[in-house]
N, C-alpha and C positions, 0 to 999 in steps of 0.2 A: 503493499501500501501504497505510493507515494502521492505527493501533492503535486497537481495537475497546472501547468499554466493556464490561465484563463484569459478573460477581458484586459484591456488594457485601461489604465490609471491616468489622469492627468494629474502632476503632479503638482505643487507649488511653483518649480519652475517652470511650468508649461511643459515638461519632459512627459513623452508616453513610457511607462514603465509597465511592465507584466507584474498581474498578480498572481501568487499561488491560489489553488482552489483551496486550502487550507483558512483564507481570508479572503473570500469574494467581497464580504461587506466591507471591509476598509473604504473603498472609495467613498462608504456616506461620514467616516468619522468628522467631527468639526473639529479640526486638527487648528484653522486659523482663532477658531472665536477659544478654543480653548488656551490658544498663547495670551489670547486681549486678556482673558480671566487672570494670567499669572506673572505678567508682565512685572509687578511691583515684588517679586521673590528669589531674585537671581542673585542679591548682592550678599558675599559670602560674611557671617560675622566669626571673626576671628577670637574673640574671648570666648568664643561657644567652643569653638575648636576644642582650644590650650584645655581648657578648663576640664571640657568632658572625656579628651581622650589620658590628662594628667591625673585624674581623678580616678578613671575606669586601670589606669597602668599600675597607678598604689596599689590599689587593692588588692590587683591581681598577683604580685609580687610578692606582698607581702603573705597574701595568701600560700602563696608558692611556701615560702620557708615556713608558715607553721602548719603546713604539710610535711615538710622536709624532718621537722624538728618532734612530731606529734608522732604516738606509738599506733603501728601500723595498722591497719584498721579500724582503728580507734575512730567514734563518732565524730571526735574533736578533725581529727585528718579527711575522713569522707565528706567533713563539711567544708573542711577548707579544699580541694582539690575541684569540690561545685565550686564555690566563690573561684575560685582562680579560674577555671575554666570560662567560667562567664566573663567575666569581668578582661580576663584576656583576649576570651574573644571579640568585645565589644572594642577592646584596645586594636586588633589587628585587622580588623576590617576596617580602620580611617587608611587600610590602604590606597582602598576604593574610592577615598574622595581622593587621595593625593596623585590618582592617575586623572582625574578630573581636574585639578588646579592647574590654571594658567600656567605656563612658562614663565617662571621667573618668579611665580607670586610662591609665599607660603614657604620657603628654602630654609627657614629655620625651624618651622613645624616638621618637615621632612626631614632634616637629621635628627631630630629632636626624637623621630618617631622612631626613623632605624637602631637610633643606640638604645632606644629602651625597649622596644617592641620586636622590630622587624629581624633587628640583625641576631638576636635572643633566641628567637623562633625559628631563626635560619627561613626568613624569608624577607630579604632586603627588598626596596621600593621597587627596584629596576623591574624585579620578577613581571610585575603587576602591569606597568603604568602601558608602556605600547599596546601591549597585548588587549590590554581591555577597551583603550581606544579605539581601536580596529574591531573589536566589537558591537560598536555602535556603528560603526560605517555602515551604509546603505549597501553599499557593493562589496562589503565583508561578511554583514550579519546571517549569520544560520547556514553558511557556506561553506566549502571545507577551509575553506582562508580563516577561518573564526574560530579559533581553538578554543572557546568558550561555548561551544553548542555541539551540540549530541542530539539524532532526532529517536528520541528514548518512548515517545508516543506511537512509534512507526517500526520500533524495534523490539528483540526477545524480551520479555520480561524481566529475564537473569540480569538482563545488563545493569537495571535499575537497581539491585540489590549487590552486583558486584561494583557499581561504582562507588557505592556506601562502606561497602567492607573494604574497599584498596586501603582506606583511611590507615587501616591498623599500621602498613607497613610506611604510611608516607614519611613519617618523623624520621625512620631508621634511614631513608630513601636521601631524605634533606641533610641530616648527620651526613653523612658518606660524600655528597656532593659537597660540600665545604672542609670536610676533614683530609680526604681522601683526594677527590678531582680537582678541587680549587690551585692545589701546589702544582699539580702537574699543567694548569693552566698556565702558568708562568711561564714554564720552558719553553713551551710550544703556541706559538702564536696560531697556529692550523688547528689544534686541539682546542684551542679556547674557543674559537669558531663555533669551532662544531658543538661543545660543551653551549655553548650560548644559544645556537640556534634550536636545542633539542635535549635541553637538559636543564633550562632556565626560566621558567615559563609555571606561572600556577595557572592551568589548563585544565579541563578538564576533558580534552581530546590527546591521547597520547599520542598520537600521529602527528600531531600538527609541529610543524616546522616553522621556526619563529623566522623574521626577516633579520637579516643579519644589519650590526647597529650602525646606525650612523658615525660619520666622523667626529661629530661633536658627541658621540656618545660614550665613545668606545672608552674613555680613562673613567668617566663617573659609573660606568659598568665594572670596571675591573676596581677603581677603588672599593664599592659595595662588596664585593666579592673578596677582596682580602681581608677588609675589617670583618666582614661576618665569619669570614675561616677564623680571625685570629679566636673572636668570643668562642670559638668553638674549641681550639688551643688551649686559652685561658682557662675554661672551664678542666678539660684533662690535668692541665700544672697545676690547677687548686687542688684536684683530688690526689693527685700525686704527693701533693705535698701535706697530706692532712687536711685543708681545711674546708672544700666541702665532701661530704659524707657521701658513699655509693648511695643511696637512697634521694640525691639532689635527683642523678640521671633519671632511675623511674618515675620520681614525679614528674618531670620536664615532658618525659616520654607519656604517660598518662593525661596530662592537661594538654599535650600538643595531639596525640591523636584524636580525641577527644573534640576539641576543636574542628578537626576537619570531618570527624563525624556529624557534628552538629551544622557545619558547614555544607557538608552533602547532602544532607536533608532539608536544607535553606537552596542550594541550589534546584533539587529536583523539584522544590514548589517556584522557582523563581520566571520560569518560561514553561508555557505549553508543547513544545519542541515537537513541534508536529510536522518542520519541514523536511519531509524525509527525500524529495526531491530536489534538498539543498541550492533552491534556487532564489535569488536577491528580493529582499524585500526592502521597501523603502518606509519612511517613518512611523506612519498609521499600521501596515500589517507588523511592526516592530511590535508595539502596542500591543495589538489583540493575540500575539504570539507571548506576550510577556505577560506577568501576574503580579495583582496587586491582593495582598491579607493585611487590610488595616487589622482585624481582632483587636483585643484589647491592649490598647497602649504601653502597659505595665508588662503583661505574659511576652504579645508577640515579639515585641524589641529586646527579647533574651534571646530566642531565639534567631533574630532577623536585625540588626542592633543596628544604628548609624542610619537610620534610614530606608532599609533594606525591604522589607516590609511592603513598602509604597514601588515596588520594583517595575511596575508597567507605568506607574506615572516618570519614573526615571528615564525609561525609556523614550518616553516623552520629550521629556527636559533633562536631557542627561549633564548639562553644565549649572543644574538648579543644587545648590547645598543641599545636602542631609536635613538640615535642621529645617529646612522651608518646606521638603515635601507632605508632611502630614496638612497643614494648611492647604496646599495644592490640590490635594488629593480629594479634600470635602467640600473647598469649595470648587471645583468642577463637576463634583456631583449632586451638588444644591443648586449651581447657578448654569452649568451648561441647558439650553431650551430643551434637548432632546439628551438625557445621559444613558441612552442604552447600551448602543455600544460602549460609552465608557464603561460601564457596569459589569459589561462584560468581561472584562477582564479580571476581575475580582471573585476572588475565593473565597470563603469561610474561616478555613484556619488550615494550620499548616495539615494535618491531618487529611482532608479534603484534598487539598491539592496533590498530593502525593497519590493519594488512593485515583483520582479519575488521571492523573498520570500511567497508571499502574491498569487500571480498567483499559482506557485506549490504546496502551499497548498490548494487552490482551485480542480486544477485539481487533485490531492488527493483524494479529496471526494467525488466529481462527479465521478472518476476512479474507 
């Protein structure tokens, strides 16, 4: 079962674009009116970013320390692990915001994020930046050039389970990437480019090959690689001299794989993943192939932090800061003259979104 190219759609630039059969209704989406309603919500508030990230990170690493020194399997350790996972998950998801900042802005925030979160968790900022921007480009979204997309809704259901299960080995792969492979990339420029293209991207499609870095990116990528590797070596050195206990590495692993499991479930609920033919889509189609889950603002924000519960709205307005997305969602819901297509991208909760994806995948195989 694959999407079939159907009618033509007049885009905002007067171009004719093919519509996937999965979303033929996209031509009726009131994009111009939606943009008018949110035109005052585009300015990022630096204070919100700094306070939110700093508090989350402080809570996260403090909870890691408690988990390391608490008795194994005690109520205190289990509680600390859960808090550490949720807090650091919120912290690391700011990588999504970093990807959308205009070049030359928030540079201090990016460095602080790298030093206190990205590098200790072995995911420096460059591993996501350009990859995610390509995910938002109409010529890339949903195609084989989009590393953040797999057509789960038209594939075998076991792939959904495998996608979440692979999170258990990701922390080990990340540690090996920076502790073992990073030094080798310093020896061979050819090997470094190979690793950058095939083992340096936070994606869900493991067949994805990243474009080579631009000339002005190479030094930045290399510096982030080296510094991330130094974090790993520093941890090993502190363990060797008796400062870090072995339990620290176990706690780091549990917290990290838990983050990837939770993010894997969130990722499954982020899109409809119906583009089996991997056709190109326009902005309206992207929206209808994406998912909003407003849910309870306090509970939903635990598994979809930093605005990601409004993922479809984010795909309508990729540059909008995370702290404005809730306002944008409810304003569009309440003020669009006809909000039926807008609400078509909404789901009740995480479970219902993943369950719908599972049902569509099973139906596709039976069909």
